[in-house]
N, C-alpha and C positions, 0 to 999 in steps of 0.2 A: 449308544442312544439311537433309537429308530426314528426315522423321519415320518412325520405325520402330515396328513393333507392340510390340517388347519394350523400348522406351525409356521408363522411368517418368517421366523429366523432362518428356516431351512430353504426358503425360496432362492432361486438363482438371481444373480445381479440383473439379468435381463428382465425378469418378472418385476423386481423392485423398481427398476428404471422405467419400464413401460407403464407402471401404475401411476407414475407422476405425470406422464404425457397425456393429460386430459384436455378437452376443449377449453376449460377454464384456465389452465396453465398457459396455453398458446395465446389466449385472449389477453391475459395480463402481460405476457411477454411482448406481444405486438403493440399494446398500448404504451408500455414503458419505452421500447425502442423507437416507436413513432414519436413520442414526446421528446425523446433524446435527439432524434434526427432534426426535428423542428428547431430545438434549442441550438444544435450544432450549426445549422444553416444560418440562423440569425447571428450567432456569435461570429461565424466566418465572414458574414457580410459586413460586419462592423469592425473587422480586424481585431477581435478580442484575443488577448494572449492565450495560447494553447486552446484555440477555439473549439476543436473537436472533442475535447474533454471537458473544458469549463462550461461550454454551452449546454450540452446534455446534462451535466451534473446540476447546474442551476435550474434548468427546466424541470427535471424530474424531482428535485428538492421542493420546488414550489408546488408541483402537482401532488407530491406526497402530503404537504400541509393542507391541500385542498381535498384530501381524501380520495383522490383518483385511484381506483383499483388497478394496481400494476405490480410487476415483480420481475427482477432480473436475477435468476438463480446464480448462486456463487460458483456453481460448476462452470458457468460461462466465463467467469473471471479467471478461473484456473487455466482455461484454454488461451485466453487473451494474454495472461502472464507469460505463457510459453512463446507467443508471437513477439511480445515485447522483449523477452530474453534473447531471441534471435537477433532483433534489431540492435540491442546493446552489445551483444557479442561481436557484431560486425564492426564496432567502433574500436576494437583492439587491433593494434599493429605492433610490430617488433619494437617500435619506439616507445610504446606504452610501458614495456617492461624496463626500459632504461629510466623512464620517469618514476617508476614504481619504487625506486631505491629510497625515495623520500616518504613513501606511504606508511611504513611501519610506525613512525613516530606519530603521524596524524591518526592512525588507527588506535594507538594507545590513548590518544587524546579523546577519541570517541568512547572508548571503554571507560574512561574517567568521567566523561560528560554525562553518560546515561544515568548512573546512580545519583549524580548531583542534581540534575534537572528533575529526576523522579522525586527526590526528597523535597525539593522546593515546591513542586506542584502538589505533592501529597499534603504538605503543610497548608497550602492555600485551600485545597478542597476540604480539608478537615477543619481548619480554624475559621475560614471565611465563609465557605459554602455550607459548612456544618454537615458534611457527609460523614457516615460512620467510618472508622479507620480502614476496614477492608475495602469498602467502596472507594474511598479516597485514594488508597494506594494503587488499586488496579485501574482506576480511572486515570491516574497520573502516569503510570508506566507506559512509555512510548513503544508499545508492541502491537501486534495484530488485534483487531477487534474481537474475533471469535475466541482465540485462546485466552485473552484477558477476561472475557465474560465468563467462560467456563471455569477458569481458575479462581476468579473473584467470587463466583457463586459458591464454589466449594469451600472457600475461606469464610463464608458467611456474609458476603457483600450483596448489594442490590443489583441484580442482573440488568434491569432496565436502565438504571442510572449509569452503570458502567458502559453499557452499549451506547447510550446517548452521548456521554462525554467523549468516548473514544471516536464515535462517528463524527461528532462535531469537530474534534481536533483535526482529523484528516481533511474534512470539508474546508475548514477555515484556513489551514496551512496550504492546501492545494490552491485555494482561491487567492491567498495573499502572496505566495512566493513569486508567481510571474509578475504581479504588480510591483513588488519590491524591486525585482530585477529591472523592470521597466523604468522605475524612478531613479535607480542608481546608474544604469547604463544607457537608458533611452532605447534599448533593443526590445522589440516585441517577440516574445517566445512563441512564434507561430511556424517555425520551420520544422523540417523533419531530418535534421542533421545536415550533412553536406548535400546541398541542392544539386551539385554536379556529379554526385556519385553514380556509378553504374549499377544496374540491377542484376540480380542473379538470373541465370538461365533456368529453364524448366527443370533440367537435370540437376543443377546445383541446388535448386529449391527442394526437390524431392530428397536428395542426399542429406541436406541440412535438416529437413523435417524428420527423417528416419533417425539420424544421429541424435537429434534433440530428444525424440521420444525415448530412445534407449537410455540416454543419460538421465532423463527425468525419472524413469523407472528405477534406475540404480540409486539415484539420490533419495527417492522416496523410501526405498528399502533400507538404506543406512541412516535415515532420519535427518537428512540435511534440511534446514529451514528454508521456507519459500522454494521448495524443490522444483515447482513448475517453471519458475523464472530462472533460478540459479542453474538448473540442469540444462535448459535450452541455451542460456548464455554461455555456459562452459563449452557446450558442443560447438556453438557458433564461433566462439573465440578460437578454439583449436583449429577449426577448419579455415578460418580467415588468416590466422597468424602463420600457419603452415603453407598458405597459398593454394590449398586444395579448392577453396571457394573464393570467388571475388565478387564484390558488390553486395547489395543488400536487398531486402524484400521491397516490393513496390510501395510507393507512398500511400496509395489508396488503402492498402492493407493496414498500415499503421493508423490512418485516419479512422478506419472502421473499428480498429481495436480501441482507440481512444474513445470513440462514441459509446461502445459497449461498457468500457470501464467507467466513464463518467456517469452513464445512466445507472449503473449498478451502485455507485456511491450515493447518488441522490435518492434512489428508490429504497435505500435502507431505512428511510424515515417514514415509509408508507404505513399508514394506520396509527401513527404516533399521536397521542393526545396532546393538544396544544398547551394544556395546563402544565404537563410534565416538561414539555420543550421550553416553555417560557420560564419556568423556575430555574432551569439549569443553563439556558442559553447565555445569559449575561455572564455567569461565572465561567463558562467555557470560553467566551470571547476574552475575558480578562486573563484567564490562564494562558490562552494562546498569545496574547500580547506579552506576557511574562516570558513565555518560551521563545518568542521571536527576539526579544531584547537580549536575553541571556545567550541565545544561539548566535546572534549577531556579534556580541562581544567576544565569545569564544572563537568564532570563525575569523574575526579580524586578527586576533592574537595569533592563531595558528597559521593563517596565511602570511602574516608578516614574519613570523619566526622561521617558517620553512620556505618562504618565497614561492607560495602557491597562489593561484587565482582565487580572489576573495569570493566571487560568485560560486565557483565550484565547491569551495569549502563550506560556504553557507548552505548550499543545497545538500551537501554530504552530511551535514550535522542536523539539519532541520528534520524533526521526526514526523514527516507528513506521509509516510508510506514509501517503501522501497521502489515500487513501480512508478508511483506518481512523481516523486522527486527525480528519479532517473530519467523519466520522460521529459521533464522540464529541461534537464541538462542536455538531453538529446536534441530537443527543439532549439536550444540555444547553441548547440555544438560546443558545449563547455565541458570537456572531459567527462563524458557520461560513464566511462569505465571507472574512473576515480569515485564518482558519486555512488554508483551501484555497489562497488566493493565496500565502501564505508557503511552503507546501509545494511549490507549483509552481515558485517561485523556486529552492528547494533542488534540485529535480529538474533544472531547467535548468542550474544550476551544475555538477552532477555529470555530466550528459550532455556538457557541454563539456570538463570536466577529466579524466574517467575515460579516454577514448580516448588522451589525451596521456600519462597515467600508464602505460597499458597498453603504448603504443609504446616508452616509455623502458625499462620493465621487460623487454619482449621483446628489445630490442637488448642490454640488459645480460645477459639470460639466454643469448642466442646467443653473445655474446663470451665468457662464462664457459665454455660448453660447448666453444667452439672452443679455448680455452686448455687445457682438460682433455685434449682429443684431441691 
């Protein structure tokens, strides 16, 4: 096949990328990050839990409802996930692997927890919220927003409703988790891990970045879920456990990463019609309460059975996003490696099961349409 001048599919990645970098793009990006920065400063001044993520997230969410034109591209989130992965990897020590002897049982509990909570919330969205079966299932599955929307649409679901319910799930769980921890323990999740930890040297930082990039590329090639974060975390973990690198990245880099991540979550709702939001918001809040109640019960049982920290288990099971829940654990210095690994197990399970569910619904949808015709 010959390349033609007017064939966009043959353009180089540089051409495609540069076509996005328009003045309008930079304007929307600057507005989104500016609003997020204001929200972060206000949240930090009032000592809000996880202020540099919660503040930008709430500020950009409100701005989205007010139809402020802004946008934080998901490519930014990918880079930020790599930075977060390096932070999480630094939390691993040789002692971590001694403690990991108890993890297989709790990981099996996660594998059982995911389908059970999915069935419960699917029933809720189908029978109470009156969503169609495909939309209800992919709205209830605790996976990433983008893959659930794509697979749900292929199965005949409503893309906008799936995106909204999945986005609200993450937003509500990320908002509620630090507050629940505060109520239970009285500890504000505003730290960056060990406050007395040393920081990497410039050479160590460069080595960690190179190793993280190589590992991310390998993980992407072999199809590892959440490869940007898991790849960076794996590289950082190996470097720290072997003693090649000591210390972590500077706190300001984590704060900046939190700001961008929170702004990206809130800006997802930009341009959303209030009527659509209002119709599903109440159901999403109720579904989140059900998730929290069920997760709390499971976390208490698992923590008592295996003699694990309840807060760590709660954050490990709460389906609020692997990066977000791990960051809360990092801020509390509550076994972030344990929390991150369990969320990766959850994502692996969903990555394996979701395409199977999508195929089944797609066949069912096609048979139904054929029968109608």
